[in-house]
C-alpha positions as MATLAB code, in Angstrom:
seq = 'XXXXXXXXXXXXXXXXXXXXXXXXXXXXXXXXXXXXXXXXXXXXXXXXXXXXXXXXXXXXXXXXXXXXXXXXXXXXXXXXXXXXXXXXXXXXXXXXXXXXXXXXXXXXXXXXXXXXXXXXXXXXXXXXXXXXXXXXXXXXXXXXXXXXXXXXXXXXXXXXXXXXXXXXXXXXXXXXXXXXXXXXXXXXXXXXXXXXXXXX';
ca = [
     129.391   99.901  121.762;
     129.957   99.432  118.046;
     127.428  100.890  115.597;
     127.223   97.868  113.263;
     124.182   96.307  114.986;
     122.335   99.622  114.892;
     123.085   99.964  111.176;
     122.030   96.387  110.377;
     118.764   96.756  112.320;
     118.000  100.097  110.637;
     118.711   98.659  107.182;
     116.316   95.792  107.872;
     113.542   98.091  109.078;
     113.893  100.379  106.057;
     113.799   97.380  103.694;
     110.569   96.201  105.352;
     109.064   99.697  105.078;
     109.711   99.777  101.322;
     108.230   96.290  100.934;
     105.080   97.264  102.826;
     104.659  100.385  100.693;
     104.771   98.506   97.389;
     102.355   95.857   98.665;
      99.820   98.611   99.358;
      99.539   99.465   95.648;
      96.214   98.345   94.183;
      95.564   96.592   90.892;
      92.365   96.935   88.844;
      89.542   94.614   89.902;
      88.740   93.964   86.245;
      90.459   94.775   83.001;
      93.945   94.529   81.618;
      94.632   97.875   79.983;
      97.087  100.610   80.938;
      94.173  103.010   81.343;
      92.486  100.769   83.923;
      95.811  100.218   85.683;
      96.451  103.966   85.862;
      92.891  104.614   87.060;
      93.370  102.061   89.846;
      96.993  102.677   90.833;
      98.006  106.030   89.340;
      97.840  108.172   92.482;
      99.257  105.298   94.502;
     102.257  105.041   92.172;
     102.976  108.756   92.533;
     102.710  108.748   96.330;
     104.738  105.511   96.419;
     107.452  107.108   94.282;
     107.670  110.131   96.598;
     107.725  107.948   99.714;
     110.254  105.541   98.187;
     112.565  108.453   97.401;
     112.249  109.659  100.996;
     113.078  106.264  102.473;
     116.011  106.037  100.056;
     117.262  109.467  101.111;
     117.093  108.525  104.779;
     118.823  105.210  104.126;
     121.615  106.918  102.181;
     122.111  109.700  104.734;
     121.952  107.234  107.630;
     124.644  105.147  105.933;
     126.863  108.199  105.477;
     126.255  109.330  109.040;
     127.532  106.101  110.527;
     130.621  106.062  108.314;
     131.927  108.745  110.669;
     130.616  107.203  113.891;
     132.697  104.452  115.486;
     130.731  103.947  118.690;
     127.205  104.638  119.930;
     125.604  104.825  123.348;
     122.101  104.256  124.670;
     120.993  107.782  123.777;
     121.960  107.245  120.139;
     120.148  103.892  120.091;
     116.903  105.443  121.365;
     117.237  108.461  119.084;
     117.652  106.054  116.159;
     114.562  104.088  117.231;
     112.663  107.385  117.372;
     113.704  108.013  113.762;
     112.615  104.508  112.726;
     109.242  105.102  114.423;
     108.511  108.094  112.181;
     109.775  106.324  109.071;
     107.681  103.232  109.865;
     104.568  105.457  109.724;
     105.262  106.429  106.097;
     103.422  103.410  104.575;
     100.345  104.235  106.679;
     100.264  107.962  105.906;
     101.098  107.295  102.244;
      98.219  104.807  102.003;
      95.763  107.280  103.524;
      97.010  109.970  101.141;
      96.552  107.594   98.203;
      93.120  106.249   99.187;
      91.801  109.760   99.814;
      93.045  110.913   96.374;
      95.157  113.562   98.131;
      92.576  115.030  100.500;
      93.384  117.801  102.994;
      93.728  115.892  106.277;
      95.800  113.023  104.814;
      98.090  115.588  103.133;
      98.524  117.383  106.472;
      99.256  114.122  108.302;
     101.744  113.071  105.592;
     103.508  116.414  106.033;
     103.568  115.959  109.806;
     105.048  112.490  109.257;
     107.868  113.927  107.123;
     108.445  116.736  109.625;
     108.605  114.213  112.486;
     111.199  112.148  110.613;
     113.300  115.242  109.904;
     113.252  116.282  113.567;
     114.075  112.714  114.621;
     117.070  112.622  112.250;
     118.262  115.925  113.714;
     118.008  114.395  117.203;
     120.101  111.408  116.064;
     122.797  113.853  114.965;
     122.575  115.722  118.295;
     122.855  112.448  120.217;
     125.954  111.513  118.221;
     127.481  114.942  118.934;
     127.610  113.908  122.609;
     129.678  110.794  121.844;
     133.435  110.561  121.177;
     132.612  110.695  117.438;
     130.760  113.988  117.878;
     133.561  116.316  116.814;
     134.236  114.293  113.677;
     130.547  114.404  112.720;
     130.358  118.166  113.341;
     133.307  118.664  111.024;
     131.814  116.361  108.397;
     128.375  118.015  108.378;
     129.584  121.602  108.403;
     126.777  124.178  108.358;
     124.169  121.571  107.261;
     122.048  124.097  105.366;
     119.861  121.429  103.740;
     119.132  119.853  107.104;
     118.153  123.199  108.607;
     116.004  124.267  105.653;
     113.985  121.037  105.279;
     111.756  121.354  108.409;
     110.671  124.854  107.362;
     109.658  123.545  103.947;
     107.655  120.757  105.591;
     105.882  123.354  107.749;
     105.108  125.346  104.608;
     103.678  122.194  103.026;
     101.477  121.503  106.036;
     100.138  125.052  105.807;
      99.599  124.843  102.047;
      97.679  121.568  102.444;
      94.959  123.542  104.242;
      94.648  125.725  101.130;
      94.889  123.028   98.452;
      95.931  119.478   99.379;
      98.043  118.991   96.222;
      99.950  122.181   97.008;
     100.892  120.677  100.361;
     103.008  118.081   98.556;
     105.009  120.633   96.541;
     107.424  121.542   99.390;
     107.881  117.817  100.138;
     108.806  117.251   96.488;
     111.212  120.213   96.617;
     112.919  118.780   99.720;
     113.218  115.387   98.025;
     114.797  117.003   94.964;
     117.228  118.964   97.155;
     118.357  115.783   98.917;
     118.517  113.759   95.696;
     121.561  115.808   94.735;
     124.395  113.624   96.057;
     125.623  114.872   99.427;
     129.417  114.576   99.429;
     130.123  116.155  102.828;
     130.880  112.902  104.649;
     132.843  111.488  101.713;
     134.961  114.653  101.562;
     135.530  114.481  105.321;
     136.622  110.833  105.154;
     139.004  111.653  102.286;
     140.507  114.548  104.268;
     140.899  112.302  107.315;
     142.633  109.631  105.202;
     144.923  112.248  103.656;
     145.852  113.546  107.114;
     146.586  110.004  108.286;
     148.804  109.392  105.235;
     150.644  112.654  105.862;
     151.381  111.613  109.447;
];
């Protein structure tokens, strides 16, 4: 089956997730100064920014992934739903992190949430590898060093959260910064494929 319905559904879910996250930000009960706004929403803005970046990274990578994939099967559909499950938990774990002012257990759960999403994305790739588009995706992704490194950084963050909750977010921020650097692997693959087609 074609992948366009899967992509459209995923785009809609991710848009809803971002909307829910911003609606969770709190405004001051009284007052109209920047200081009162920051006191009320400061931590929430920071956790929202981190979570927004993560959802954006997943949206961008998901889009690139399905530029290579022509068809999907039931396994890919369920693997994609598994990914959306973990991403749909981000507003909840972000809110707990915010309302606790970055306490230990919420920081651990937030890290587990990010780790779960990373594993789920890996499983989407593995499911695609079993389809007719699998060889093309393998070629496009290459060694995938960033994808392999990220789960270990999340595990480090979960461990650090038991020491100091704020420290637990540092590896998550590092992963976000790593993935913010534009990933051109799929674009380069598509250009090579177009060049080969022109040469034929």
